PAZAPA-4460 file (N, C-alpha, C; in steps of 0.05 Angstrom, whole numbers, plus 32768, in hexadecimal, padded with zeros to 4 digits):
% residues 75
    n_x    n_y    n_z   ca_x   ca_y   ca_z    c_x    c_y    c_z   seq   type   mol
   89C4   82EC   857E   89A8   82ED   8583   8999   8302   8576     1      P     A
   8983   82FF   856F   8972   8313   8561   8965   8326   8575     2      I     A
   8969   8343   8572   895F   8353   8586   8949   8364   857C     3      T     A
   8947   8366   855F   8930   8374   8553   8927   8368   8539     4      R     A
   890D   836B   8533   8901   8361   851A   88F4   8378   850E     5      V     A
   88F7   837E   84F5   88EB   8398   84EA   88E1   838F   84CC     6      A     A
   88CC   839D   84C4   88C0   839D   84AA   88C7   83B8   849D     7      L     A
   88D1   83B8   8484   88D5   83CF   8474   88C7   83CE   845B     8      M     A
   88B3   83DF   8458   88A3   83E1   8441   88B3   83EA   842A     9      R     A
   88AE   83DF   8412   88BB   83E6   83FA   88B2   8402   83F1    10      L     A
   88C5   8412   83E6   88BE   842D   83DE   88AD   842D   83C6    11      G     A
   88A1   8446   83C2   8892   844B   83A8   8895   8468   83A2    12      S     A
   88AD   846F   8398   88B3   848B   8395   88A4   8496   837C    13      A     A
   889C   84B0   8381   888C   84BF   836D   8897   84DB   836F    14      T     A
   88A0   84E5   8357   88AB   84FF   8358   88BF   8505   836E    15      H     A
   88D0   84F3   8372   88E9   84F4   8385   88DF   84F4   83A2    16      A     A
   88C7   84ED   83A8   88BD   84EC   83C2   88B2   84CF   83C8    17      C     A
   88BC   84C6   83DD   88B1   84A9   83E6   88A4   84AC   8400    18      D     A
   8887   84AF   83FE   8879   84B0   8415   886F   8496   841E    19      G     A
   8876   8481   8411   886A   8466   841A   887D   8454   8428    20      D     A
   8897   8458   8429   88AA   8448   8436   88A7   844B   8454    21      Q     A
   88A9   8435   8462   88A7   8438   8480   88B5   8421   848E    22      R     A
   88BE   8423   84A7   88CC   8410   84B6   88B8   840B   84CD    23      Y     A
   88B3   83F0   84D0   889F   83E9   84E5   88AE   83D2   84F6    24      V     A
   88B2   83D9   850F   88BE   83C6   8522   88A7   83B3   852B    25      S     A
   88AD   839A   852C   8899   8386   8531   88A0   8376   8549    26      V     A
   888E   836D   855A   8893   835D   8570   889B   8341   8568    27      P     A
   88AC   8331   8578   88B4   8317   8571   88BA   8307   858A    28      F     A
   88BA   82ED   8587   88C5   82DE   859D   88D9   82C9   8590    29      T     A
   88ED   82C0   85A0   88FF   82AD   8596   8902   8295   85AA    30      Q     A
   88FD   827E   859F   8900   8266   85AF   8913   8253   85A2    31      N     A
   892C   8255   85AA   8942   8245   859B   8946   8251   8580    32      G     A
   8942   823E   856B   8947   8245   8551   892A   8250   8542    33      A     A
   8915   824E   8553   88FB   8256   8549   88F5   8276   8550    34      T     A
   88F0   8285   853C   88E9   82A1   853F   88CB   82A3   8537    35      L     A
   88BC   82B1   8549   88A0   82B6   8541   889C   82D5   8542    36      T     A
   8893   82DE   852C   8891   82FA   8527   8872   82FF   8525    37      V     A
   886B   8315   8534   884E   831D   8535   884A   8335   8522    38      T     A
   8835   8330   8510   882F   8344   84FA   8826   835E   8508    39      A     A
   8829   8376   84FA   881E   838F   8505   8800   838E   8508    40      P     A
   87F5   839C   851C   87DB   8399   8523   87C4   83A1   850D    41      P     A
   87CB   83B5   84FD   87B6   83BD   84E8   87C3   83CE   84D1    42      D     A
   87B5   83D6   84BE   87C0   83E2   84A8   87C9   83FF   84AD    43      A     A
   87C2   840B   84C3   87CE   8424   84CA   87EB   8423   84D2    44      T     A
   87F4   840D   84DA   880F   8409   84E2   881F   83FE   84C9    45      I     A
   8816   83EB   84BD   8822   83DF   84A5   880E   83DB   848F    46      A     A
   8809   83ED   847C   87F5   83E8   8467   87FD   83CF   8456    47      P     A
   87E8   83C3   844A   87EC   83AA   843B   87FF   83AF   8425    48      P     A
   8811   839C   8421   8827   839C   840C   883E   838B   8410    49      G     A
   8854   8392   8402   886B   8382   8405   887F   8391   8418    50      F     A
   888C   8382   842A   88A0   838C   843D   88B8   837A   843C    51      Y     A
   88D0   8385   8443   88E5   8375   8449   88E8   8370   8467    52      M     A
   88EE   8357   846E   88EE   834E   8489   890D   834E   8493    53      L     A
   8912   835D   84A6   892E   8360   84B0   8930   8358   84CD    54      W     A
   8945   8347   84D1   894D   833D   84EB   8966   834C   84F3    55      L     A
   8965   8357   850B   897E   8365   8515   8987   835A   852C    56      I     A
   89A2   8359   852E   89AF   834A   8544   89B8   8360   855A    57      D     A
   89C5   8355   856F   89CC   8365   8585   89E2   837A   857E    58      G     A
   89F0   8378   8569   8A03   838C   855F   89F7   83A0   854D    59      D     A
   89DB   83A0   854B   89CB   83B0   8539   89D2   83AC   851B    60      N     A
   89DB   8393   8516   89E0   838A   84F9   89C7   837D   84EC    61      L     A
   89BD   8383   84D7   89A8   8376   84CB   89B1   835C   84BD    62      P     A
   899E   8349   84B8   89A4   8331   84AA   89AF   8339   848E    63      C     A
   89BC   8326   8482   89C7   832C   8467   89B1   832D   8452    64      K     A
   899C   831C   8454   8989   831B   843F   896E   8320   844E    65      L     A
   895C   8330   8443   8943   8337   8450   892C   832A   843E    66      A     A
   891E   8316   8445   890B   830B   8434   88F2   831F   8431    67      P     A
   88E4   831D   841C   88CE   832D   8418   88B6   831F   8423    68      F     A
   88A5   832E   8433   888C   8322   843C   8876   8334   8431    69      V     A
   885E   8328   8431   8847   8338   8429   8831   8339   8440    70      R     A
   882A   8352   8446   8815   8354   8458   87FC   835B   8449    71      I     A
   87E8   834B   8450   87CE   834F   8440   87BA   835D   8452    72      S     A
   87A5   8366   8446   878F   8372   8454   877D   835C   845F    73      S     A
   8770   8360   8475   8760   834C   8481   8748   8346   846E    74      P     A
   873F   832C   8470   8727   8326   8460   872C   8319   8448    75      G     A
***
């Protein structure tokens, strides 16, 4: 069973410093084989851009492949 869902923003290193990467835990519900993930509430939590979507199981093991998702700004 899936116990956590997280978004991880892709890095943008400059001068050996990566101030843009972040880990965002997101709420989800699971009904059988259907997983519904709720997006972060606003850009202060997850700025627009590309993220990897990780599913983590009860043994704290992530899925083998994390698809890329894009969070857009409203409007």
